[in-house]
C-alpha positions in Angstrom: -24.1 -53.3 37.6 -21.8 -50.8 38.6 -21.9 -48.4 35.8 -26.0 -48.5 35.2 -28.5 -47.8 37.2 -30.5 -51.1 37.5 -32.9 -49.9 40.2 -35.9 -50.4 37.3 -33.9 -53.2 35.7 -36.6 -56.0 34.4 -35.6 -59.8 35.2 -35.5 -62.2 31.9 -34.8 -66.3 31.8 -34.2 -68.6 29.5 -33.4 -72.0 29.2 -30.6 -73.1 27.3 -29.1 -76.9 27.4 -31.5 -77.7 30.1 -30.1 -74.6 32.4 -32.3 -72.2 33.5 -30.1 -68.8 32.9 -31.4 -65.4 34.9 -30.1 -61.9 34.3 -31.7 -58.5 34.1 -31.7 -55.6 31.5 -32.3 -52.3 30.9 -33.2 -49.8 28.1 -31.4 -46.2 28.3 -30.4 -43.9 25.5 -31.6 -46.4 22.8 -29.3 -49.3 24.2 -29.9 -52.3 25.8 -28.0 -53.7 28.8 -27.8 -56.9 30.0 -26.1 -58.1 33.2 -26.1 -61.5 34.8 -23.5 -63.8 36.8 -21.8 -64.5 33.2 -20.9 -60.6 32.7 -22.9 -57.7 31.5 -23.0 -56.5 27.5 -24.8 -53.3 25.6 -25.5 -53.0 22.3 -28.1 -50.8 20.1 -31.8 -51.6 20.4 -32.6 -51.0 16.5 -36.2 -52.0 15.6 -36.0 -55.1 17.7 -38.1 -55.7 20.7 -36.4 -54.8 24.0 -37.1 -58.1 26.1 -36.2 -60.3 22.7 -32.8 -58.6 22.1 -32.3 -58.8 26.0 -32.8 -62.9 26.1 -30.4 -63.0 22.8 -28.0 -61.0 24.9 -27.7 -63.7 27.9 -27.7 -66.2 25.8 -24.7 -65.2 24.0 -23.2 -63.9 27.4 -23.8 -67.7 28.8 -22.3 -69.4 25.7 -19.1 -67.3 25.8 -18.2 -68.1 29.4 -19.7 -72.1 29.2 
């Protein structure tokens, strides 16, 4: 959260392996940035819906750390 302004971030929740994982995301300059207790990642938005892409990124963060 240090490099991005997460004051206007939206919260997201996903369920993975019976665990509820929460994070926050922002859309800025055509990119989606997701942050959670599992880390932070950014990718190009493209034509995907921002929230759906954010959920995918959150899932990837969780899987990398668990």
